[in-house]
Structures are given as C-alpha cells and as structure tokens.
Phi, psi and omega in degrees: 000138186267332184234146179291148173088000180284329180224153176222157182305135179091350181288136175282140182227161168237150179237150174252135181268134174246152183242130173247171181304325182229011182207168168250163168217159184232141178242128175284122183287143356267091178055048180271326181201157182229144179280170167286176176288133185246125178300152182309320184293346179252019181302137176286142175262331179260157181244003178239139180209190181226137178291122179270324179197156172230118184239135177258135171222189183298338183265353180138203181255132180246127182256130172250127180238149178249138180234149178281086184230151173292152177298143179250129178283115181273351179082002180261143179267142177264003183286142176284151180244000000 
C-alpha cells in the first residue's frame, strides 16, 4: 500500500485475483494494495477477508489480511534443531 489511511485493522476487504504464467497475485479492491506473487498451491479460494494489520516500514505500508481458508502444509518443520 502506498499511502497511509487507505485501510485500517478490522476492515472487511475483497480481493481480485490476477494470473501470471507461474503464480497468482491479489489486489485489494479498489486497487488499494497488491500482494507478492503467490505460487499456485497457495491460491486463495475465498475473495473476502479482514485486515489484520497495517505496518509502515522504510519501503512503504504492508497490509496483512486474514481469510477463512484451510491451513496449507508448507512442508517446513517448526521443530528446533
């Protein structure tokens, strides 16, 4: 997200899905923020979510949104070594 105040925590959002040759990407409507490229195996099934946080850093504003989706197995272990 480029400007402060466009989204706030707890706000309901809808996303539009875009397709690239090997990934998907999502845009929070109406063009408020865009996701990174998402591999096919992590494709969203729902198009409505809720803003969980908006964080500002040196590169801009980062929006985290939550969607009612099943957990996805990333294949990574959380165990300490």
